[in-house]
C-alpha positions, -999 to 999 in steps of 0.1 A, spaced: 148 -13 4 127 11 -20 93 8 -21 68 33 -38 36 49 -32 12 68 -56 -1 95 -31 -24 131 -39 -1 161 -36 -15 174 -4 -10 146 16 23 136 0 49 153 29 41 125 53 32 92 58 1 82 84 -19 59 74 -51 78 82 -63 77 45 -63 37 44 -82 40 78 -111 63 59 -127 30 47 -120 -6 52 -96 -19 24 -81 -50 16 -54 -54 43 -73 -32 67 -109 -26 84 -123 12 88 -103 25 116 -74 11 116 -47 32 103 -13 16 82 7 26 55 1 8 17 31 6 -6 43 -12 -33 76 -30 -47 79 -10 -80 66 21 -94 43 1 -118 26 -20 -92 18 13 -71 5 29 -110 -18 -1 -113 -32 -4 -77 -45 31 -85 -59 25 -114 -79 -5 -103 -100 17 -81 -102 49 -101 -118 54 -135 -93 66 -154 -110 97 -174 -117 111 -140 -79 104 -125 -69 139 -106 -36 155 -120 -18 161 -89 -7 125 -81 31 125 -64 51 91 -66 68 92 -33 100 68 -33 101 51 2 135 36 17 130 12 45 162 -2 63 176 -38 54 171 -41 88 138 -38 98 117 -61 112 95 -75 81 71 -105 82 64 -124 47 24 -133 43 28 -167 26 -4 -167 -1 -8 -205 5 -20 -196 40 -47 -172 24 -83 -181 18 -92 -191 -18 -111 -159 -23 -84 -136 -6 -77 -115 -39 -115 -114 -47 -136 -82 -48 -155 -68 -31 -124 -75 4 -122 -105 23 -133 -100 56 -101 -129 66 -77 -106 48 -84 -70 63 -83 -95 99 -50 -103 90 -40 -64 86 -58 -51 116 -38 -81 135 -3 -72 121 -14 -34 135 -24 -45 169 4 -69 176 28 -42 168 57 -73 165 65 -58 126 70 -27 116 66 -39 79 41 -71 61 48 -79 30 15 -92 9 9 -104 -28 -4 -82 -48 -42 -90 -60 -41 -68 -90 -5 -80 -102 -1 -119 -90 33 -127 -87 41 -93 -72 39 -78 -35 31 -48 -15 45 -35 22 21 -27 47 37 -4 71 31 -1 104 31 41 116 29 29 151 60 5 157 91 17 170 110 12 139 89 36 115 111 67 128 134 49 100 113 47 76 116 81 52 105 96 17 135 101 0 121 114 -34 89 128 -46 80 137 -84 48 144 -97 37 113 -115 9 117 -144 -6 90 -160 3 81 -198 -31 93 -217 -30 58 -232 -44 45 -208 -79 66 -214 -80 45 -250 -88 14 -225 
């Protein structure tokens, strides 16, 4: 399976989860390391755009294509099991606990979760502490420039 991640160039050589741990996010509490990826390039872009002002976007983003073996241990989170406000901002504490448990339990290498940004699409959370993590590889890195027409919004 291929998944995608937009990263600043200086962080694009490794997958660590340390960036997510710097602050609390939808699927992790502060201090919990995990790697956020998206099922498509477009979703990876949308997930970045909702967090940054378009006119202040850094120009050093790199699109990572990441290969996850089809045999990897993966759990799929069902949207119907989430609280009604799971996709709201600020983030719902219940979703952070789900992600924290995913990392702490260390049963699966990947957790498939619904995107709050694009309904019907999915993100894949990667556990950098799982024994299968070493089988997940960055297979492509390309400079990524946001289309300037997005600045007109």
